[in-house]
N, C-alpha and C positions, 0 to 999 in steps of 0.2 A: 682513105688514103691512109698511108702507113710509112714505113722507114724507107728512106733510101738508101743501097749500102756504096760507098765511094772505095774507088780505088787508092793502095797505099801501097807505092813500089819498092822497089829493093833501095832505094837513095831517102826514102819518107817521104816523098813527091806526095801532096795529095793529090788528086784530080777534080774538077769539078763536076757536079753531077745536076741531076734537078735541085730545080730553087728549095732551097731547106730556109726555116727560119732558126734551125738548133742543131747540135752535131754534138756526139757522144763518141768518144775513144775507150775503148774494151780492150783491154788485155789479157792475154789468157795467161794458164798454169806452166809450171813446170813439165816438159816432156811434150806438154801438146801443141796445137796450131792454134790459127784465130779461126778457122772452117764452123767447128762445131759450136764454136762460141757468137760467131757471128748470125748463122742460121737460127741460134737457141734466142739470142738476146731481141732478134729482130721478130721474130715469132712470139714470143711471151713477153716482152716487153713496149719495144718501143709502137705495135700497132694500135697501141692504148692509150699513147701521146697524142694521136692526132684528132682528137675532137678538142682538144684543147690546145695545144703546142702544133699543128701542120706536120709536115715535111720532118723530119730528123735527120741527119747524116749520122751513118756508124759506119768508122775507120780503126780498120781492127790491124795495126801491127802484129807482124810476128819477131818473137824474141831471135836475135841469134842464136847460134849452134854453138856450143864450146863446150870445153871439161866440166863436168859438175864434179864434185868432191864426195858430196855423200851416197854419188851413183856410182863409185870405183872411177872416177873420173871419166865414165863413158858420158860420149858428145851428144848434147842433146840442145833442144830448145831452152836457154834460160835467160831470166830477164838480169840475175846475180847468179853467185855460187856459194853454197851454202854446205858445211862440213859437215854437218849429221841430218839425219829424220829418222823420227818424228823429232818435234820441239813440241817444251812446253817452256811456260815464266821462267822458270827453273834454271833451264837449258842455256848457262852462259852469259846471260846477260849484262849488258845492254844490249848486243851485237845480234846475242843467239849462235854465234857460229856463222854467220850469214856478211856477206862481206860488201859492204854500204859502201865503198869507191865502187864497183861495177853497176850498184843499184842507181845510184847519182852519176853515172854514165848512160845508163837507160833513160834518166828521167832528162837528162838533155835532149834526148832523141826526142821522147814526146814533146816536152816545150817546144821542138823545131816541129813535129804536127801541129800545133798551134800556132806556133808563126806562121803555117802554112793554109791552114782553117783563117786565119785575120786577112790574107792578102787575097782571099775568095771574098772576102765581106764578109764575113762572121763574126759579130761581135764576141768580147770574151765570155761577158755574161749569161750568153747562151750556148757556152762550150763545158761539158760535164766529163769526168773522166772516173771510169772502172776499170773493175778488173776480180779475176779469181788468184786467191791462193797467194803465188809470187806476184802476180800481174795486178791482182790487190792492194799490196805491201808498197807496189812504183807509183800505182794510181795514187794513192796517200802523200808520195814522198811528193810527187808532180805538181798534183792540187795544193799543198801547201807552199813549195816553193817557187810559183811561177809569180814573175813579176805584173801579173794585174791581175783583176778582181775577177774568178771564174764561178758559173751555177754551180758547180755541187761537187760533189764525188761519192762512189759507192765502192765497196769492200766488202767480198766474199769472200768467207774463209781466207784472212788474210792474217799479215802481224806488221807492226809499227817497227821499222829501221830505224836507229838514228835516235830512240828516244828521248837517250841524255844530251844531243845536240838542237834539241828543237830550235832553241834560240835561233841558230843557225840557219837551220830549214826550212823556217818558217818564214815565209818574205810578207813584209807589214801588210802588203795589198792583198793578200789570201790570212789573214788574221782571222777572218770574217767566214770563210769557206764553211760550208756545210757538209756534215762526213755520216753516209748510213754505213753501219760495220754490222754485217751479219756472218753470224756463224751456227756450226753445228752443236749441239748437244753434246755429240757421240764422235766428234773429230779426233781421230787418232793420229794424224799427221801432224795437223797443226792445233796443239790441244784447246779448248776453251779460254785456259789460262790467258794466252797470248791476246785473245780480245781484252781479256778485263785489265790486264798492266798497261794496254797499248791505251786504251780507251782512259783510263786512268789519268795516264799521261798527257792525253790529249787536252783533256778537259783541264787538269792541272795548268795548260800551257794556254787555256785559253779558246780551245779551238769547240765548234760547238758539235759534237757526238752524238750518235744516238745509238745505242747497242743491242740487237736484235740475235736470242738465239732459235735456232729452228732444233727439230727429231730427227737430225740424221748426219752423216759422219761428214768426209770431207769431199764435197758435193755440193750441186746445188738442188733449191729445193721451189715448186711450183711458187708456193705463198710470199717465199723468199724472193723471186724475178716479179709478182705482181706488186708488192712493197717497193719492189725497186723502180720500177715505174711511177709508179703514185710519188714518190718522191721525186724524180726527173721531172716530172708534171710541175710538183708546186716550184720546183729548184729555177728550171726556164720560165714559169709564170712571174718569178720572184715574190712567190708567197711561203715559201716554204718554212714550216713549224714541225719541227724534229718530234718534239712532244704531242703532234697531233697525233702523230703516225701509231696508229692501233698494232698492238701484239698481234700475231700470226700463231696460231697452232694447228699444224694440222698431219695426218701420217702418211700422205700422198709421198710416193716414191719420188727417189731422186732421179735427174738428169742426166750430170753430169761428175765424173768425178775423176779427179787429176790424176795423172801417170806417173808413180814415183821411180819405175827401172824402165829399163826405154822397150821400150815394144811399139809394133806399127800403131797405129793410132784411129780405128775404123770411125767413121761418123756413125753420132747417136742415129737412134730413130727421132726425123723430125715430125714435132707437133703437128698438129691439123692446123695449117692456115686460115685463119678466120674470112670471109670474103672482102671482098675491097681493099683488101689491105695488098701496098706494092709491094711487089719482091724485086729485090736489082741484086746484084752480083759484088762478089768480094772476092778479092784477090790479093794478095799479100807476101811480099817479101820471100820469095819462092826460097825452100832451102835446097844448093847447091853445092 
């Protein structure tokens, strides 16, 4: 058994799929779409959950198309606007030149998707949110701000927005949410210093967050994906202990890189799917 992908249409409506015991909402990065991440997360993360968690719904919304300041106001998929890239902890903190208002608009959309999952019978403590880069930033805000306890949150190569407003952004019901933040040691787009200051701010606010580093740039890593799967399994089973997650260090090649300049995004080569892993279809928010 494995992961079941579900449809998230242009109005963010989550359609029911085969019976599932848990759900993951995954958000792509700037200028990308959900398609490659849906395949990668299914093949490299969710199939690992089946022995302990059963089927997991994968909901992969697509960010709206809008002008992005750091890319010359070109229109592309984005969860929020950014004034400049690359970014480090010293670039215009605490906002880092990012538009928190548009990020919070995206958060409201993700909260609507969680509400849809609740309507089809999925309890909030079986729902996790994750994402890459911009998607990781919004995933953290969405997890921290939802008014009912969630299972957990994963941020791959992200950044924390609104670190000076965390008392407002953290809902008391998710003060105990656990976050796994993975980042590339050689990230030249969102520099590793952003992980340091973000994790420090979260921990100062009482959030249980574990930081991990991998030998990669602004991309994904096979060991990172495996660690994310282990974290999700523990979260969905109510036994996550971030201190027990072992550090991973490997030189395997990266899988997906975020596109900073506008260009056609071709699919990454799909990993070989393990035998017995359910494969669904994902369609989300087609750009028109």
